[in-house]
NUSE-281667 format. One record per residue: residue number from 1; x, y, z of N, C-alpha, C in turn; residue in one letter. Coordinates in steps of 0.1 Angstrom, whole numbers. Example, Ala and Ser with C-alpha at 12.3 -4.5 7.8 and 13.67 -1.06 7.14 Angstrom:
! residues 2
1 132 -57 78 123 -45 78 132 -33 78 A
2 128 -22 71 137 -11 71 129 0 79 S
//
This chain:
! residues 104
1 157 331 -303 164 330 -316 154 330 -327 X
2 157 339 -337 148 340 -348 151 329 -358 X
3 140 323 -364 142 313 -374 142 319 -388 X
4 145 311 -398 146 316 -412 132 320 -416 X
5 130 332 -421 117 337 -425 117 337 -440 X
6 108 330 -446 108 328 -461 98 338 -467 X
7 91 345 -459 81 355 -465 88 369 -464 X
8 86 376 -474 93 390 -475 82 401 -476 X
9 86 413 -474 78 425 -475 73 426 -490 X
10 60 428 -491 54 429 -505 48 416 -510 X
11 50 405 -503 44 392 -507 29 392 -504 X
12 22 385 -513 8 383 -510 6 370 -502 X
13 -1 370 -491 -2 359 -482 -16 356 -478 X
14 -19 344 -474 -32 340 -468 -30 335 -454 X
15 -39 339 -445 -38 334 -431 -44 320 -431 X
16 -36 311 -425 -40 297 -425 -44 292 -411 X
17 -44 300 -401 -48 296 -388 -52 308 -379 X
18 -60 306 -370 -64 317 -361 -78 323 -365 X
19 -81 333 -358 -94 340 -360 -95 346 -373 X
20 -84 350 -380 -84 356 -393 -82 346 -404 X
21 -84 334 -401 -82 323 -411 -89 325 -424 X
22 -82 324 -436 -88 326 -449 -87 340 -455 X
23 -83 350 -447 -82 363 -452 -68 365 -459 X
24 -68 374 -469 -55 376 -476 -51 390 -476 X
25 -38 392 -478 -34 406 -479 -19 406 -483 X
26 -14 419 -483 0 421 -487 8 423 -474 X
27 20 418 -473 29 420 -462 34 434 -462 X
28 32 442 -451 36 456 -450 50 456 -443 X
29 52 448 -433 65 448 -426 67 435 -419 X
30 79 432 -415 83 420 -409 92 423 -397 X
31 89 417 -385 97 418 -374 105 405 -372 X
32 118 404 -375 125 392 -375 128 387 -360 X
33 129 397 -351 132 393 -337 120 385 -331 X
34 108 389 -335 96 383 -329 89 373 -338 X
35 94 371 -350 88 362 -360 74 366 -363 X
36 71 379 -365 58 384 -368 58 393 -380 X
37 46 394 -386 45 402 -398 32 410 -397 X
38 32 422 -403 20 430 -404 14 429 -418 X
39 2 424 -419 -4 422 -432 -15 432 -434 X
40 -16 438 -446 -25 448 -449 -40 443 -448 X
41 -48 449 -439 -62 446 -438 -65 433 -430 X
42 -55 428 -424 -57 415 -416 -54 418 -401 X
43 -61 412 -392 -59 413 -378 -60 427 -373 X
44 -71 434 -376 -73 448 -373 -77 449 -358 X
45 -72 459 -351 -75 462 -337 -80 476 -337 X
46 -87 479 -326 -91 493 -324 -82 499 -313 X
47 -77 511 -317 -68 518 -308 -75 531 -303 X
48 -75 533 -290 -82 544 -284 -71 555 -282 X
49 -74 567 -289 -64 578 -289 -69 589 -280 X
50 -60 594 -272 -63 606 -264 -62 619 -273 X
51 -69 629 -270 -67 641 -278 -53 647 -276 X
52 -48 652 -288 -34 658 -287 -34 669 -298 X
53 -22 675 -300 -21 686 -310 -25 682 -324 X
54 -20 670 -328 -23 665 -342 -37 661 -343 X
55 -43 655 -333 -57 650 -333 -64 655 -321 X
56 -69 668 -322 -76 674 -311 -89 667 -306 X
57 -95 660 -315 -107 653 -312 -105 640 -304 X
58 -93 633 -307 -91 620 -301 -99 610 -308 X
59 -103 599 -302 -112 589 -308 -106 576 -310 X
60 -112 567 -318 -108 553 -320 -104 551 -334 X
61 -92 546 -336 -87 543 -349 -85 528 -351 X
62 -86 523 -363 -83 508 -365 -69 507 -372 X
63 -61 497 -367 -48 495 -373 -45 480 -373 X
64 -36 476 -381 -32 462 -382 -23 458 -371 X
65 -25 447 -365 -17 441 -354 -8 430 -361 X
66 4 428 -355 12 417 -360 6 404 -359 X
67 9 395 -368 5 381 -368 17 372 -370 X
68 17 361 -363 28 352 -363 31 346 -377 X
69 44 345 -381 48 340 -394 42 326 -397 X
70 41 318 -387 37 304 -389 22 303 -393 X
71 15 314 -391 1 314 -395 -2 320 -409 X
72 9 322 -416 8 328 -429 14 318 -440 X
73 8 318 -452 12 310 -463 13 318 -475 X
74 23 317 -483 25 325 -495 15 321 -506 X
75 10 330 -513 1 327 -524 9 328 -538 X
76 6 318 -546 11 318 -560 3 327 -569 X
77 7 329 -581 1 338 -591 -14 333 -594 X
78 -16 320 -592 -30 315 -595 -38 314 -582 X
79 -33 320 -571 -41 321 -559 -41 309 -549 X
80 -32 300 -551 -31 288 -542 -19 290 -533 X
81 -21 284 -521 -10 285 -511 1 276 -514 X
82 13 280 -510 25 271 -513 36 274 -503 X
83 45 264 -502 56 266 -493 67 272 -502 X
84 78 277 -496 89 283 -503 102 275 -502 X
85 108 274 -514 121 267 -514 131 277 -521 X
86 143 273 -522 154 281 -528 161 273 -538 X
87 166 280 -548 174 274 -559 184 284 -564 X
88 195 279 -569 205 288 -575 203 288 -590 X
89 200 300 -596 199 301 -610 208 313 -615 X
90 216 310 -625 225 320 -630 234 326 -620 X
91 238 318 -610 247 323 -600 241 331 -589 X
92 227 332 -589 220 339 -578 210 331 -572 X
93 208 332 -559 198 324 -551 184 331 -553 X
94 174 322 -557 161 327 -559 151 319 -551 X
95 140 325 -548 129 318 -541 120 311 -551 X
96 116 299 -547 108 291 -557 95 286 -549 X
97 84 286 -556 72 281 -550 72 266 -552 X
98 71 258 -541 72 244 -541 61 237 -549 X
99 49 242 -549 38 236 -557 39 237 -572 X
100 42 250 -576 42 252 -590 56 253 -596 X
101 66 253 -588 81 253 -592 84 266 -600 X
102 76 277 -597 79 289 -604 87 298 -595 X
103 95 307 -601 104 316 -594 95 328 -588 X
104 97 331 -576 88 341 -570 95 355 -571 X
//
C-alpha cells in the first residue's frame, strides 16, 4: 500500500539518511507504488551496456537510481529542510512548508 507522498516532481530536496546523506538535487520522477523517487545527481550507479545498434562501442554509463521517499526532505527557498503540510487558500488546497509557513 502506497502512503501519501508529499514530495512532487520538480521539488528541490536534500537526502537526510543513507550513503548519499547531505546531497541535494531536483526530483526527476516519483514511483508511487514503490515509494521511491529519482533525484538528479544523487545515488548514481554504473550501468554496463552491451554493444548494440545505437551504441556500437558499449561501455559503462552512470545513471540515477531510485531513493526511498523517507530519506528525502524538502528544501525551502532559504535552503533549510522542512516538512510539508496542507492548507486551503481561496478554495484550493496548497502545500505549505511547516518551518517557514510559506506556500510551496
